[in-house]
C-alpha positions in Angstrom: 93.4 -49.3 -75.0 91.9 -46.5 -73.0 93.6 -45.7 -69.7 91.8 -43.6 -67.2 93.0 -41.8 -64.0 91.3 -40.6 -60.9 89.5 -37.3 -61.1 90.4 -35.3 -57.9 90.2 -31.6 -57.3 89.7 -30.8 -61.0 92.8 -32.8 -62.1 93.4 -36.2 -63.6 95.5 -38.0 -60.9 97.5 -41.1 -61.6 96.6 -44.0 -59.2 98.9 -46.4 -57.5 96.9 -49.4 -58.9 95.0 -50.1 -62.1 92.8 -53.0 -63.2 91.5 -54.1 -66.6 87.9 -53.4 -67.5 86.3 -56.2 -69.5 83.4 -56.1 -71.9 80.4 -58.0 -70.5 79.6 -59.1 -74.1 82.8 -60.7 -75.3 85.1 -60.3 -72.2 87.6 -58.3 -74.2 89.7 -55.7 -72.4 88.1 -52.3 -73.1 90.0 -50.0 -70.7 92.5 -49.8 -67.8 90.9 -48.0 -64.8 92.1 -47.0 -61.4 91.5 -49.0 -58.2 91.8 -46.3 -55.5 93.5 -46.7 -52.2 92.2 -45.3 -48.9 94.8 -42.5 -49.3 93.5 -41.6 -52.7 89.9 -41.5 -51.5 91.1 -39.3 -48.7 92.4 -36.8 -51.2 89.0 -36.7 -53.0 87.1 -36.2 -49.8 89.5 -33.4 -48.7 89.1 -31.7 -52.0 85.3 -31.8 -51.7 85.5 -30.7 -48.1 87.7 -27.7 -48.9 85.4 -26.6 -51.8 82.1 -27.0 -49.9 81.9 -23.3 -48.8 82.6 -22.1 -52.4 79.6 -24.1 -53.6 77.4 -23.1 -50.6 78.1 -19.4 -51.3 77.5 -19.7 -55.1 74.3 -18.0 -56.3 71.6 -20.3 -57.4 71.5 -18.8 -60.9 75.2 -19.7 -61.3 74.7 -23.3 -60.2 71.8 -23.5 -62.6 73.9 -22.1 -65.4 76.6 -24.8 -64.8 74.0 -27.5 -65.0 72.5 -26.0 -68.2 76.0 -26.0 -69.7 76.5 -29.6 -68.7 73.2 -30.6 -70.3 74.2 -28.7 -73.5 77.6 -30.4 -73.6 76.0 -33.8 -73.2 73.6 -33.1 -76.0 76.5 -32.3 -78.3 78.2 -35.6 -77.4 75.1 -37.7 -77.0 76.1 -40.5 -79.4 79.6 -40.8 -77.9 78.0 -41.1 -74.5 75.6 -43.8 -75.7 78.4 -45.9 -77.1 80.3 -45.6 -73.8 77.3 -46.9 -71.9 76.7 -49.7 -74.4 80.4 -50.8 -74.5 80.9 -50.9 -70.7 77.6 -52.3 -69.7 76.3 -54.2 -72.8 73.1 -52.2 -72.7 71.7 -52.3 -76.2 72.6 -49.2 -78.1 68.9 -48.2 -78.6 68.4 -48.3 -74.7 71.7 -46.5 -74.2 70.6 -43.7 -76.4 67.4 -43.5 -74.4 69.4 -43.3 -71.2 71.5 -40.4 -72.5 68.3 -38.5 -73.5 66.9 -39.0 -70.0 70.3 -37.9 -68.5 70.2 -34.6 -70.4 66.6 -34.1 -69.1 67.7 -34.9 -65.6 70.4 -32.2 -65.6 67.9 -29.7 -67.1 65.5 -30.5 -64.3 68.3 -30.0 -61.8 69.1 -26.6 -63.4 65.5 -25.5 -63.0 65.2 -26.8 -59.4 68.4 -24.9 -58.4 66.4 -21.7 -58.7 63.4 -23.0 -56.7 65.0 -23.9 -53.4 63.1 -21.9 -50.8 61.6 -22.0 -47.4 58.4 -20.6 -45.8 57.3 -17.9 -43.4 55.9 -19.1 -40.0 53.0 -17.2 -38.4 54.6 -16.9 -35.0 51.6 -15.1 -33.5 49.5 -18.2 -33.9 50.8 -19.2 -30.5 50.7 -17.1 -27.3 54.1 -15.5 -26.8 54.8 -15.3 -30.5 53.5 -11.8 -30.9 56.0 -9.4 -32.5 58.2 -12.1 -33.9 58.9 -12.8 -37.6 60.1 -16.2 -38.6 61.1 -18.0 -41.8 63.0 -21.1 -42.9 65.8 -21.6 -45.4 67.4 -24.7 -46.8 71.2 -25.0 -46.7 73.5 -27.6 -48.3 74.8 -30.4 -46.1 78.4 -30.2 -47.5 80.0 -33.3 -49.0 77.8 -35.9 -50.6 79.1 -39.4 -51.1 77.4 -40.9 -54.2 77.6 -44.6 -54.8 76.0 -45.8 -58.0 75.2 -49.0 -59.8 76.0 -50.4 -63.3 72.6 -50.5 -64.9 72.1 -46.8 -65.6 75.6 -45.5 -65.3 74.8 -42.0 -66.5 71.3 -41.3 -65.5 71.5 -42.7 -61.9 74.7 -40.7 -61.5 72.8 -37.7 -62.7 70.1 -38.3 -60.1 72.8 -37.8 -57.4 75.2 -35.3 -59.0 72.4 -33.0 -60.4 70.6 -32.3 -57.1 73.8 -32.1 -55.2 75.2 -29.4 -57.4 71.8 -27.6 -57.6 71.6 -27.4 -53.9 75.2 -26.2 -53.4 76.9 -29.4 -52.2 80.1 -31.0 -53.3 80.4 -34.6 -54.5 82.7 -37.6 -54.3 81.4 -40.2 -56.7 82.1 -43.9 -56.6 80.6 -45.5 -59.7 80.0 -49.2 -60.2 83.2 -51.2 -60.9 81.9 -52.3 -64.3 80.8 -48.9 -65.5 83.4 -46.3 -64.6 83.9 -44.9 -68.1 80.5 -43.1 -68.0 81.6 -41.3 -64.7 84.9 -40.2 -66.2 83.2 -39.0 -69.3 80.9 -36.9 -67.0 84.0 -35.5 -65.2 85.3 -34.2 -68.6 82.0 -32.5 -69.3 81.5 -31.1 -65.8 84.9 -29.5 -65.8 84.1 -27.9 -69.2 80.7 -26.7 -67.8 82.5 -24.5 -65.3 82.1 -26.3 -62.0 84.8 -25.2 -59.5 87.7 -27.7 -59.0 87.1 -30.0 -56.1 83.3 -29.8 -56.3 83.1 -33.0 -58.2 85.5 -36.0 -57.8 85.5 -39.5 -59.2 87.2 -42.4 -57.4 86.9 -45.9 -58.7 87.7 -49.1 -56.9 86.3 -51.7 -54.5 83.4 -51.0 -52.3 85.3 -52.3 -49.3 87.9 -49.5 -49.8 86.2 -46.5 -51.5 82.6 -47.1 -50.3 83.8 -47.9 -46.7 85.8 -44.7 -46.5 82.9 -42.5 -47.8 80.5 -44.1 -45.3 82.7 -43.7 -42.3 84.4 -40.4 -42.9 82.9 -37.6 -40.8 83.5 -35.0 -43.4 81.0 -36.7 -45.7 77.6 -35.5 -44.5 75.3 -37.5 -46.9 75.4 -40.9 -48.5 73.2 -41.5 -51.6 73.4 -45.1 -52.5 71.7 -47.2 -55.2 72.4 -50.9 -55.2 71.6 -54.2 -53.4 69.7 -54.4 -50.2 72.5 -56.3 -48.5 75.0 -53.5 -49.2 72.4 -50.8 -48.4 71.5 -52.3 -45.0 75.2 -52.5 -44.3 75.6 -48.8 -45.1 72.6 -47.9 -42.9 74.2 -49.8 -40.0 77.5 -47.8 -40.3 76.5 -44.2 -41.2 75.5 -43.1 -37.7 73.8 -39.7 -37.9 74.7 -39.1 -41.5 71.9 -38.3 -43.9 71.2 -41.3 -46.1 69.1 -42.2 -49.2 69.0 -45.8 -50.1 67.5 -47.0 -53.4 67.6 -50.8 -53.1 66.0 -53.9 -54.5 62.7 -54.7 -56.1 60.7 -57.5 -57.8 58.2 -55.3 -59.5 54.8 -56.8 -60.2 51.9 -56.2 -62.6 48.2 -57.2 -62.2 46.1 -57.7 -65.3 42.4 -57.6 -64.5 39.6 -59.2 -66.7 38.2 -57.3 -69.7 41.6 -55.8 -70.7 42.5 -55.5 -74.4 45.6 -57.8 -74.3 46.8 -56.9 -77.8 47.0 -53.3 -76.7 49.3 -53.8 -73.8 51.4 -56.9 -74.7 54.3 -55.2 -76.4 54.7 -52.7 -73.5 54.6 -55.6 -71.0 57.4 -57.5 -73.0 59.4 -54.3 -73.1 59.0 -53.8 -69.3 60.3 -57.3 -68.7 63.3 -57.5 -71.0 64.6 -54.0 -71.8 68.2 -53.6 -70.6 68.2 -57.4 -70.1 65.9 -57.0 -67.2 68.7 -55.3 -65.2 66.4 -52.5 -64.1 65.2 -51.9 -60.5 61.6 -51.7 -61.7 61.9 -54.4 -64.4 58.7 -56.3 -64.7 59.4 -59.5 -62.9 56.0 -60.8 -61.8 52.7 -60.8 -63.7 49.4 -61.9 -62.2 46.7 -62.4 -64.8 43.0 -62.9 -64.2 42.0 -66.5 -65.1 39.6 -65.3 -67.9 42.5 -63.8 -69.9 45.4 -66.0 -68.7 45.9 -68.4 -71.7 45.6 -65.7 -74.3 47.9 -63.4 -72.4 50.6 -66.1 -72.1 50.2 -67.0 -75.8 50.5 -63.4 -76.8 53.4 -62.6 -74.5 55.5 -65.6 -75.6 54.8 -64.7 -79.3 55.9 -61.1 -78.8 59.0 -62.3 -76.8 60.0 -64.3 -79.8 60.2 -61.2 -81.9 63.1 -59.8 -79.8 66.6 -59.6 -81.3 69.5 -60.8 -79.2 73.1 -60.0 -80.0 75.9 -57.4 -79.9 74.9 -54.4 -77.8 76.4 -52.0 -80.4 74.1 -53.3 -83.1 71.2 -50.8 -83.3 68.8 -53.8 -84.0 69.6 -55.6 -80.7 66.9 -55.7 -78.0 68.7 -58.0 -75.5 72.4 -58.5 -75.0 74.8 -59.9 -72.3 74.3 -59.8 -68.6 76.8 -57.7 -66.7 79.0 -60.7 -65.7 79.3 -64.4 -66.6 78.6 -65.3 -62.9 75.1 -63.8 -63.5 74.5 -66.5 -66.2 75.4 -69.2 -63.7 73.1 -67.6 -61.0 70.1 -67.1 -63.2 70.3 -70.6 -64.8 70.4 -72.0 -61.3 67.4 -69.9 -60.3 65.4 -71.1 -63.3 66.3 -74.7 -62.5 65.1 -74.2 -58.9 61.8 -72.8 -60.2 61.4 -75.8 -62.4 62.0 -78.2 -59.5 59.2 -76.4 -57.6 56.8 -76.9 -60.5 57.3 -74.0 -62.9 57.1 -74.5 -66.6 59.5 -72.7 -69.0 57.3 -71.3 -71.8 60.3 -69.8 -73.7 64.0 -69.2 -73.1 65.6 -70.7 -70.0 69.0 -71.1 -71.8 72.0 -69.0 -72.5 73.9 -68.1 -75.6 77.4 -67.2 -74.4 77.0 -64.4 -71.9 73.4 -63.7 -73.1 70.5 -65.3 -71.2 67.7 -65.7 -73.7 64.5 -63.9 -72.6 62.7 -66.3 -70.3 59.0 -66.7 -69.5 58.1 -69.0 -66.5 54.6 -70.2 -65.7 53.0 -71.5 -62.5 55.9 -70.3 -60.4 55.9 -71.0 -56.6 56.0 -67.8 -54.5 58.8 -69.5 -52.6 61.0 -69.7 -55.7 63.9 -67.2 -55.9 62.7 -65.9 -59.3 59.5 -64.8 -57.4 60.6 -63.7 -54.0 64.0 -62.2 -54.7 65.2 -59.7 -57.3 66.1 -61.6 -60.4 67.8 -58.7 -62.3 67.8 -60.6 -65.6 65.5 -61.2 -68.6 63.2 -63.5 -66.6 59.5 -62.9 -66.0 56.9 -65.1 -64.3 53.2 -65.2 -65.4 50.8 -66.7 -62.8 47.0 -67.2 -62.9 44.8 -65.6 -60.3 41.0 -65.8 -59.6 40.6 -62.2 -58.4 42.4 -58.9 -58.1 42.5 -59.2 -54.3 44.4 -62.5 -54.7 46.8 -60.8 -57.0 47.3 -57.9 -54.5 48.1 -60.3 -51.7 50.7 -62.0 -54.0 52.3 -58.6 -54.9 52.5 -57.6 -51.3 53.9 -61.0 -50.2 57.4 -59.6 -50.8 60.3 -58.1 -48.9 60.3 -55.3 -51.5 58.0 -52.5 -52.4 59.3 -50.2 -55.1 56.6 -49.9 -57.8 53.7 -52.0 -59.0 51.2 -51.7 -61.8 47.6 -52.7 -62.6 45.6 -52.8 -65.8 41.9 -52.5 -65.1 38.8 -50.9 -66.7 37.1 -50.5 -63.3 37.8 -47.2 -61.5 36.8 -48.7 -58.1 39.3 -51.6 -58.6 42.0 -49.1 -59.5 41.4 -47.0 -56.4 41.2 -50.1 -54.2 44.5 -51.4 -55.6 46.2 -48.1 -55.2 45.4 -48.1 -51.5 46.2 -51.7 -50.8 49.4 -52.2 -52.8 52.4 -51.8 -50.4 54.8 -50.0 -52.7 56.3 -46.5 -53.2 54.5 -46.0 -56.6 51.4 -47.5 -58.1 50.9 -47.3 -61.9 47.3 -47.6 -63.1 46.9 -48.9 -66.6 50.7 -49.1 -67.1 53.6 -51.3 -66.3 55.7 -50.7 -63.1 58.7 -50.2 -65.4 58.1 -46.5 -65.7 60.0 -43.5 -64.5 60.4 -39.9 -65.6 63.1 -38.0 -63.9 61.2 -35.3 -62.0 58.8 -37.6 -60.2 59.3 -38.8 -56.6 60.9 -42.3 -56.9 61.6 -44.7 -54.1 60.1 -47.6 -52.2 59.1 -49.1 -48.9 60.2 -52.2 -47.0 63.6 -53.4 -48.3 63.3 -51.3 -51.4 64.9 -48.4 -49.5 64.7 -45.2 -47.6 64.1 -41.7 -49.0 63.1 -40.5 -52.5 64.9 -39.4 -55.6 63.6 -37.2 -58.4 65.4 -33.9 -58.4 63.1 -31.8 -56.3 62.8 -34.5 -53.7 66.5 -35.4 -53.7 67.3 -31.7 -53.1 65.2 -31.8 -49.9 67.3 -34.8 -48.7 70.6 -33.0 -49.6 69.7 -29.9 -47.6 69.1 -29.0 -44.0 66.2 -26.8 -42.9 67.1 -23.8 -40.8 64.7 -21.7 -38.8 65.4 -17.9 -38.4 63.4 -15.8 -35.9 63.4 -12.0 -35.5 62.2 -10.6 -32.3 60.6 -7.3 -33.3 59.4 -6.4 -29.8 
């Protein structure tokens, strides 16, 4: 059995306490991992704090080179990385391989952006009294970044915090999700080999009430970048004071299907959007509103395509859907399905579990008050409801506490523009599903979906402070 230690100040540090890490698929012990104490988190923060000036003074080309080295090392060990992700999270191996490919790209983007961090010149003489003055702005790193990441993309969502932090000259203390620490420790191995100074990157695993609480409250940590549940995110926001904060929180992403759409052309992509990674994706397709003219054919086609999915062991390359992250999630999702049925929903397929796997589930005629509609389901469950008009669908999409991304399929440019204006979300996808992200685009939401934007260029802005410099040449 693998035994991991804390990664602090460039060294593997034995912890006072360890816990067993269980496979979500078969509940077998796969590793023994540290559960850090407050004192151990203190060591990690102090290491990052003492290294902050080294990183701030490092030339941007050198930071870029370290990130390029990291991407290259990950390319060399890509299959090993994919197996780690699949083992600890039960993400199907084909999806894990895709995540590793994206992670490599994310670090490459970070390397490129490290060399593009700049300011602007200010025409001071545009205002009376500004004559003879020269002014410009620069961006400077904040210092220590506390990164708190979820289980569903244990390498790429870490990269979206670590990559821009290093690129902009910050140091990092990373608290990965309790179920997926092995990906973070694997990163620590690579990042050390890539040439990052000791102390610039630290990994501490353990409970949120210990590790997360210390990161949020410690004054040396100048930025918290969190991806997770709205409840935890709101709690962080209430505690951080004047710290910089980026919160990527919940979603119940929706898709509108207008009339006159070629259903056969889009159905496979819609099914993929609903069920990839067991639906445990922030922008997983959870709600579909289909025009009444196409509804019956869409449902028939969707259910048929869902039946072609393979469920099973995540390490089997043929598997499309595997176990949810924890057995308690099976209990929760089955209860949510039952609640939807009691409110009038019909189960078109699925609705049952096979061990720790929830079979891909399609619900019809779901009440907007059902949990599977108004909350984040984070499971292989999708609802398909009939609408008379696109405007009715837009109202249903917006009737949500969340607003991360939404999609619309339409052949009418006026409808597309109208929807892009009216949908209350951070990103609108026209003629595509909302379950789409490439790693350099601005990514984030409105309402309870969070604060701030990720995507390397945009995250760097949130991890740096703008400084104004004025020369009086009079």
